[in-house]
N, C-alpha and C positions, 0 to 999 in steps of 0.2 A: 504494500500499499504506499502510495506517495502522497504526502500532505504538502501543500505549499502555502506558506505564509509570507506575504510580501516578496514573492519570487524566489524564496530560498527553499530548495528541495529537502525534504526530510523523509526518512524511510521508517516504517513500522510494519512489521510482518507477523502473520499468524498462520503460516503454512499454505495459504491459498491466494493466488494472484487476483481472483475475482470476488470471492465471497469472503469478506474480511470485516473485522471490527476496527473501530477507531477509538483512541483513548478519549475520555470525556474532556480533556483539556483542548481538543482541537478547536481552531477558530473558523468553523464553517458556518457563518451566519451573516446576514446582511440586513441593513436597515430598510430595504425595499418592501418588506412586508410579506412576500411570498416565500422567502427563505426563513421559515418561522422558528425552527429549533436548531440548536447546535447538535452535531453528531454525538451520540451517547454510546457508551460501551455496549455491544451486543447488536448495534444497528448493522444492516447489510448495506453495502455501497455498490451502486451501479455507475461505474466511471463513464464519462463521455468517450465515445469512439474517437480515436486520435485523428481520423481523417476529417472529423467535423469540428476540430478545435482551431481557433485562430481568428485574429481581427479581420483579415481579408478573405476569409473563407465564406463562400456563399451557400454552404450546405447547412441546413438546420441541424441542430445537435440530435444525435441518436446515442443510445446508451447500451452498453454490454450487460447482458443478463447475468447477475450473480448465480452461480450454479446452486448455491444453497436455497434459492427460491423454489426449486423443484421439490425440496422437502416440505415446503409450505403449500404445495399444491398449485403453484403458479406455472401454467403451461407456456410452451414456446408461442403458441397462438396468442395468448393473453399478453405476453411481453411484446410481441409484435404490435398488438393494439395499443400498448403504452407508447411505443416509439411512434406509431402512426399519429396518435393523439398529440404528442409533443411537436412533431413536425408540423401538423396542422395548426397548432397554437402559434408557432413561430411564423408561419406564413400569414396568419390572421393579424398577428402584431405588426409585421412589416407593412401590410396593406393599410391598416388603420393609422399607423404612424405616418406613412406617406400621404394619405388623404388629409389628416389633420395638419401636416406640414404645408401642404398645398393651400389649405384654407387660410391658415395663419399668414402665409406669405401673400396670398391674394388679398386678404384684409389689409395687410401692411401696405401693399401697393396702392390700393384704392385710397386709404387714409393719407398716404404720403402725397399722392397726386392731387387730392382735393384740398388738403390743408397746407401743402408746401413745406411740411415739417419733416425733414429727412431723418430726424432723431427717432421717428416712429419705427424705423427698421430695427431698433433695439428690441422690439416686442418679439422678433423671431427667436430670441433666447428662450421664450417660454416653451418652445418645442421640446427642450430637454425635459422639463417637468411633465408635459403632456405625454411624452414618450414613456417616462417612468410609470406614470399612472396607467397607461394602457397596458404596458408589460405586466405590471403587478395584477391588474384586474383579469386579464386573459389567462395568465398562468395560474392565478388562484382558482379560477373557475375550472381550468383543465385539471389541475391536481385534485380538486374536490370531486369532479366527475369520475376520475380514475379510482380514487379512494372508494367512492360509493359502489362502483361497478365491479372492481377487481379486488381491492386490498382489504377493505373492511370485512367482507364476508369470509376472508381468510385470516382474520385477527391480526391484520397488519395495517400500517399507515405509511403512505408515500409522502415525501417531502422533497422539494428541490433545494439543493444546496450549491454553494460556490466552492471552488478550490482556491482558497486564499483570499486576500484582501481585494486586489485589483485584477484578478485573472479573468479571462473570457471563458475559462473552462468551467463547466458545471458538472454536477453529479446528482443522481437520484439517491436519496436516503430512505431505506425501507426499514421501519421499526416494528418489531413485534409488539402488539398492544395487549396480549393476554385476552381474557374474556372467553366467551363461548360461541363465537361465530362459526359458520359452517366451514369445513376445510375440504 
């Protein structure tokens, strides 16, 4: 298992490259809202596939299935549904951000041309906040859908996490919840 905190690679191993646990001191959380919990001891980690990592990569993230999920009754078809839902969410996020950016820039163009105040172009900076809100809302809804459909019936909970502070690499965190759901 590789943890990254501020770009410094660290290694923590427990015999399996895919189904592993993370020490409770790991810093895998974000203020964005949809990275809701830090990784806890006993959580399974689904790392992002390496070919979908990078700032200039146009592929939506997909995740490798931890082999230990088979013990919890998660099939390959269900995992493919997880990846399909995550890709769909990223495409929806991109479309919504593009549409909102166009609306904001169009509004700035109209306001600037009618008021002759070029300083109004500074309003385009709001695109960053709008983008964060869209991303948080769409990912929260997608994770909730996947939890209701696949993970909660198997006594598990899915969360989206980041690899480190400023990394573009994400991971799925699958936590056993206990209880008496169907397996």
